[in-house]
C-alpha positions in Angstrom: 14.6 40.5 -21.8 16.9 41.6 -19.2 17.2 40.5 -15.3 19.0 42.6 -12.5 21.7 41.0 -11.4 24.2 41.7 -8.1 27.8 40.8 -8.0 28.0 38.3 -5.0 31.3 37.8 -4.9 34.4 36.7 -6.3 36.1 32.6 -5.9 38.8 31.0 -7.6 38.4 27.7 -9.9 40.3 25.2 -7.7 41.6 23.4 -11.1 43.3 26.5 -13.0 43.3 29.3 -10.0 41.5 31.5 -12.2 39.0 33.9 -10.2 35.2 33.5 -11.3 33.3 36.6 -10.9 29.8 35.7 -9.7 26.1 37.1 -10.5 23.3 36.4 -8.8 19.8 37.4 -8.9 18.5 38.4 -6.3 14.5 37.5 -7.2 15.7 34.1 -7.9 18.3 31.1 -7.6 19.9 32.2 -10.6 23.1 33.1 -11.2 26.0 33.1 -13.9 29.6 32.6 -12.9 32.5 34.5 -15.2 35.9 33.7 -15.5 37.7 36.5 -15.6 41.5 37.4 -15.6 43.3 38.2 -12.2 44.1 41.7 -12.9 40.2 42.7 -13.6 39.3 40.3 -10.1 41.7 42.5 -8.4 40.5 45.8 -10.2 36.4 44.3 -9.0 37.7 42.9 -5.4 39.1 46.6 -4.9 36.3 48.1 -5.1 33.9 45.2 -3.6 36.3 46.0 -0.4 36.5 49.2 -0.6 40.7 49.5 -0.8 41.7 52.9 -1.4 44.9 53.3 -3.7 47.2 56.5 -3.0 46.6 57.1 -7.1 44.0 56.3 -9.1 43.3 52.7 -10.8 42.4 52.4 -14.7 38.7 52.1 -13.4 38.3 54.4 -11.3 40.1 57.3 -13.6 37.1 56.1 -16.0 35.0 57.0 -13.4 36.6 60.5 -12.6 36.7 61.3 -16.2 32.7 60.6 -16.7 32.4 62.6 -13.4 34.4 65.3 -14.9 32.4 65.4 -18.5 29.1 65.3 -16.6 28.5 61.5 -18.0 26.4 59.0 -16.1 27.0 55.1 -16.4 23.1 54.4 -16.7 23.7 50.5 -16.9 25.7 47.9 -17.8 24.2 44.8 -20.2 26.1 41.5 -20.3 24.5 41.0 -24.0 26.1 37.3 -25.8 28.3 34.7 -24.9 29.4 33.2 -27.7 32.6 30.5 -28.0 32.8 30.1 -24.3 33.4 34.5 -24.4 30.5 36.8 -22.5 29.9 40.3 -24.4 28.8 43.7 -22.6 27.7 46.9 -23.3 27.9 49.8 -21.1 25.3 52.9 -21.1 26.4 56.2 -21.0 24.1 59.2 -20.1 25.6 62.5 -21.3 23.1 65.9 -21.7 21.9 64.6 -24.7 22.4 61.4 -25.6 22.6 57.9 -24.2 25.3 56.1 -26.1 26.7 52.4 -25.9 30.7 51.2 -25.3 31.6 47.6 -26.2 33.4 46.2 -22.8 34.4 43.2 -21.4 32.2 42.3 -18.6 34.6 42.6 -15.9 35.6 46.2 -16.9 31.9 46.9 -17.3 30.9 45.7 -14.2 34.1 46.9 -12.8 33.0 50.8 -13.7 29.5 49.8 -12.7 30.4 49.1 -9.1 32.5 52.5 -8.6 29.6 54.4 -10.4 26.7 52.5 -8.7 25.3 51.7 -12.2 22.8 48.3 -12.8 24.0 45.3 -14.0 21.4 43.5 -16.2 22.4 40.2 -18.2 20.1 38.7 -21.3 17.8 35.7 -20.6 19.7 34.1 -23.5 22.8 34.6 -22.0 21.4 32.5 -19.2 20.2 30.3 -21.3 23.4 29.7 -23.4 25.5 29.6 -19.9 22.8 26.9 -18.5 22.9 24.6 -21.5 26.7 24.8 -22.0 27.3 23.9 -18.5 30.1 21.0 -18.1 28.9 18.8 -15.4 33.1 18.6 -14.5 32.8 22.5 -13.8 34.4 22.8 -10.6 32.0 23.2 -7.5 31.6 27.4 -6.0 32.3 26.5 -2.4 33.0 28.1 0.9 37.1 26.8 0.3 37.2 28.9 -2.7 35.6 32.2 -1.1 38.2 31.5 1.6 40.8 30.9 -0.3 40.1 34.2 -2.6 39.9 36.6 0.4 43.5 35.3 1.7 44.7 37.1 -1.8 42.9 39.9 -0.7 44.0 40.3 2.6 47.7 39.9 1.4 47.0 42.6 -1.2 49.1 45.6 -0.3 47.9 48.8 -1.9 51.3 50.4 -1.5 53.0 47.4 -3.9 50.6 48.8 -7.2 52.3 52.4 -6.5 56.1 50.8 -6.2 55.9 49.7 -10.1 57.2 52.3 -12.0 56.9 52.4 -15.7 
């Protein structure tokens, strides 16, 4: 069984300065923190904040390709947690069938946000997370949210277009 979850924010782990994506069940107190990389957090944060770049970033490019090919992102599912690593699937519908693509949850969620696709988490994943929860794990408090907000405020979209490959 799966629960629909919503992205409720990004915070910083005060011990490691690693971004944490927070998913929450809007109908209960259940939430799921997923530690992600800074680049993935930036991709999610820019969509949450509706920041536009002069050229499409990777997840925007993927969305544009899906639209061009008439493929719809039906949903994403975070379906497993193994060795502190989460696993996700992106469900794509074309004119004929539904297919799945394996993805990191951060990438799947960045795409789901851009395509307005629902995000689901398998009940087993929530149970595994709760059982593995470390009592020393940092508290997700207001200070950490403010730290992430400061990073976003200082983010200049022009900076991303200045690096030439």
